[in-house]
N, C-alpha and C positions, 0 to 999 in steps of 0.2 A: 620618613626616613630620619634616623637620628645617629649621631656619632658619639660614642662614649670612649673615654680613655680609662683603661682598667686600673684597679688598685692592685696591691700585692697578692690578693687572693687568686688572681688569674695565673694559672700555671700551665706550662707545656713541658711534658716529660718530668714533672716534679720540680721544675725550676720556676719560681715566681717572676713575673714580668709586669712591673708597674708602668703605666702610661702607654699600654699597647692599644692600638685603635681597633674598635669593634663597631660594626655597622648593625643597626637594628631597624628592621622595616616597620611599616605602619601597623602591621599586625602584631608587633612585639617579638618577632622571631629574628634570630641572628642570621645575617646574610652569610651563609656558609662559604660560598665561593670567594667572597672578599676576605673572610677570616683565614681561609687556607692560603690564599695568595700572600697575605701579610705574614703568616707564619713562615712560609718558604722564603719570602724576600727579605724580611726584617730579622728573622731569627736564624735562618739557614745560611746567611751570608755574613761575612765579617765587616762589611763596609757600612752598615746602617745601624750603628749602636746608639746614636744620639736620640734621646727621647723627643727632641724638637723636630728631628727628621721624621720620626714615627707620626707625630701629630700632623705634620705637613702632608705626608702620604695619606693619612686618614681623611683629612679635609678634602684633598683632591678627589679621592675615590667616592667619598660621601657626596660631593657635589654632583658627580656624574650619576651615581646610582639614585640620588634624590631626584634628579631630572628625569631619569628613566621611569621611576615610580610615578611621578606626577603626570607624565605623558602616557602612561600605560604601555611602555615599550619594554621589550626583553633584551637584556644585555647580549645574549647569545644568538639574537636574530641577525643573520648576515645574508642579505639577498645575493643571489648569484649574478654573474656577469650578464648584461643585456636584459635584466629582469625589469628594468624601468623603475626600480625602487632604490631607496637610499638607506644605508646603514644608520642605526641610531647615533653612532659616534659623529657622523657628519652633521646630523641635525643638532647635536649638542654643541658642536663647534660654532655653528651659525647662531644658535641661541645665545651663547656666551658673547659673541661679537655684536650682533644686531640688537638683541633684547636687553641683555645685562650691561653691555658696554665695557666688558673687560678689555684691558690692553692686550695687544698681540703677544707680548712677552709672557704675560700671566697665563693666557690661553695655552701657549706652547708649553709652559711648565706643567699645566694640568694634563694636557694631551700626552706629554712625555711619560708621565706616570701611568696613564690609561693604556698607552702603547705597551708598556712593560707588562701590564695586567693581561692584555690580549695575547702577547707572545707567550706568557706563562700558560694561559689557558690552552693555547694551541699545542704547546709542548706536552701538556697533560692530557691531550686528546679530548678536551671539553668543547672545542670548536674545530671545524674542518678547514675554515677559511679565516682570513684576517680582514677586519673592516677598513683596511687602508692598504696603500701600496708603499713599501719602503723605498726611499730615495736617498741618494748621497748628496750632501750639501758641501760645497767647497767654500770655506771662509776666506775672505780677502781682507788684508790689513794694510791699507795704504801707508800707514805710519809704522813701517816694519823695522824701526831702528833696533828693537829688542827681539826680533824674530829668531835670532840665533840662540837665544837663551831657552827656547822651548823646543822639546823634542817632537811636538805635534806637527803633522803635515797639513793641518788646516782643513781636514775632511771629517765629517761626522754623519751618522745615520739618523734620518728623521723620516717623516711620512709625507704623503701628498696632502695631508691636512695642515701641514705646518704653515703658519701665517708669517708673512714678511714683517719684520720688525724694523721700525725706524729708530735709529740710534738716538737715545735721549741722554744728554750730558748729565753727569752727576751735578746736583745743585750744591753749591757751597756758599757759606756766608762770607761777605766781605768784612773787612775790619770795621767799617762804619756800622754795618748791620750787627756785628757782634757787640759793639759798644751799646747800640740801641737795645739789644736783647737784654744784656746784663743790667742796664739802667732801668728797664721797664719792669722786670720781674720783681714782684714784691713778696711773694711767698718764699720764705727762707729755705724750705725743702727743695722747691723747684730751682731756686737760684744755685744751691749747692750741687744739685744734680747736673745742671747745665754747665757749671764751672768744671766739674769733673770730666764730663763728656768732651768738652772743648779742649781741655788741658791734657788729657791722657789718651784720647782716641778710643775710648771704650765703646763697645756695642751697647745697644739699648738694654739687652738682658743682663749685661755685665754691670751696668749702672744700677739697675733695679735691685740686683742681688748682691751688690758690693757689701762685704761684711764690715760691721762696725769695728771689729778688732784689727782691721788693716790700717786704721787711722792712727798716726803717731804725733806726739808733741814735738814740734820742730824748734821750740824755744831753747832746747838744750844742744842743738846742733851748731856747728861752727858757721860763721857768717859766709864762709867760702862755699858752703854746700848750697847748690842751686836747685837740686831736685832729689827726690827720694825714690829708690827702687821699690816697687810693690810686686810681690809674687802672687799672681792670680792662680789659686789652687781650685780645680774643679770639685774638690771635696767640700769646699767652703761656699762656692757660688757657681752660677751658670757661666760656662765658657764655650766657645764654638767647638764642636766635636769633642767636648770634654778634655781639651788640651790645656795644660798649664802654660803660662807665659809670664814674662816680666814686663811691666810697664813703668814709665817714669812719671811721677807726679811732681810738679813744681812746688817749691816751698810755700809760695803764696796760696796755692790751691789747697795744699795739705793743711795750712793754717786755717783756712775757711772750713774745711771738713772737721777739723778739731773743734772749732768754735761751735759748729752745728751739733757735733756729737755731745759736747759737754753742756750746752745751754738749751738748744731747741729740742733735741731728741728726747731727753728725759721727760719733758712736759707732754710730748706726744705719746710716749710709752705709758704714761699714767692712764690715758684714755682707752688704750687697747686691752684686750683680754689675755694676750699672749706676750711672751718675751722673745721676739724674733731676733736672729743674729744680724739681720739686714741693717745697714746704716740708715737708709732712708725709709721713713714711715709716712703714711698718709695722715690726714687730719683725724682719722679714726684710730690712729695708733697701730695700724696693721701694715704689713708689707705691700708694696705696689703689685698690681696684677701685671701679667706679661706685657700688656699694651698700655700700661698705666701712664706713660709719658705722652701718648699720642694726643689725647684730648687737651691737656694743658698747653702743649705746644701749638695745637691748632688754634686755640683761643688767643694765645699770645700773638700768633701770626696775623690773626684778624685785626688785632689792635694796632700792630705795627705796619700792616699793609704788604707783607711778603710771607710766602709759605715757609713753614718750618716743620720738619718731622725729625724723630729721634735719631735716625741713622745719619742725618745731615751733620750731626755733631762730629761723628767720626770722619766723614769726608772733609769737613772744615779743618779739623785738627791735621789731617794728613796733608792737605794742600798748603796750609800755612807753614807746617813743619818743613815740607819740601822746599818752600821758598827760602826759609832760613838756612837750610843746608846748601842750597844753590848759592846764596850770598857768601857763605863760608868757603865754598869751593872757589868762587871767583876771587876771594880775598887771600887764597892760598893757605887757609887754616884747616882745610879738610883734604886729605890725600885720596881717600876712597871715593866711591860713587855715592852721590846723594840718594839715589834710588835704593841702593843696597842697604844703606843705613836706615832709611825709612821702612824698608821691608822688615828689618829687625824690630823697629819700634811698634809696628802694626801687628806683628806676628803672622805675616803672610808666609805661605809655603812656597810661593812662586814670585819671582821678580816681575813676571808678566802682569800679574794682578796689580802690583804696586805701580807699574808704569803708567796706568791710566790717569794718575793724578797729574802727570806732566801737562795734560791738555786743559787743566783748570787753573793754571797759575795766573792767567790774565784776569780771571774773575775776581781775584783778591787784590789786584794791584792798585790799591787806593789807600790813602791816609796812613802812610808809613809812620812808625813811631808810636802807635797806640799801645796802651798798657798790655793788651792781649799779645801783641807781637813781641813785646819786650819779654813777656813771660815765656813764650815759646822759644825765643832766642836763648834765654837762660836755661831752659829745660834741655835744649839740644846740646849746649855747651857742657852741661853737667853730664849728659849721656856720653859724649865723646871723651870726656876726661876719664870716665870709668872704664872705657875701652882700652886705654893706654896701658 
């Protein structure tokens, strides 16, 4: 079983669709039922336009169909009640848990997509029964201080194959750890990428595709300017759900990016065969792959003795920024809600999503007065000044 993402030659109804997931079995044939499901779910509905979502859907169904192929199982074999047999989906869930060692949350993500596949197949008359029982889960939020901001009633549909998830806190870097990270990184590209991620709260894909043309020379700005507004345009780079947003980059961080663009990047560009718009280039002069930051941060974490992954940069920015906003609120310099301000900086659509960072303030409460925190403080003040 193989997964391919189409190029622009793949068309449906005369319309080209690049990045569309296509499953090919071991005989080289297209898995037609998966293709039809993807056409209906990804092209027939307005909510799944992001190519990153398409790839995620493809990988989940590829994992399931690859398992079925390896075990010689049929996706549409669903044993009847009291038959003494088990549906392939139940075997797959146990394999993910016991053999592969996937975390419950990841298994639930995969099964959620597979559930949608079987519901589609049932509606299309391809199966008479479903390989699971639908159940209703009631979510409880003991820290319901923001529950009034959400219209949800805390109930959702899932299956009897749903695995219980143990809540794992978001991991954030303390100020001491940030200082250690920035002191230890010797590669100028990695250093600039880390600085941008920690400073502006960008997602990994946004850092990797950040355009060179977004970098400005701050030497001509007034000394009163503490941060620069950067408009992230999905036409220029990858953004979540292809939504544009504005982020703030501190002047010290922008200065570092400028130095990188003017001094380091031209030397790397000479090595590569193309002239990419991306700011950050590998040692081969090419843009980073989608997961290009994972390995360097993994090696860095091994040297420092603590785990680092790309999305941790965004969590760290959010938590430290929230701390700065809370300080301003206590000092009477912020009238509004720190959570609402942070929501705007992160580009969240719901304040409920932003509120999770309240629980991680204690993890960063060390070594006040570091250069990083000073930079975040200046960035926040610059943002608030712009809002007046």
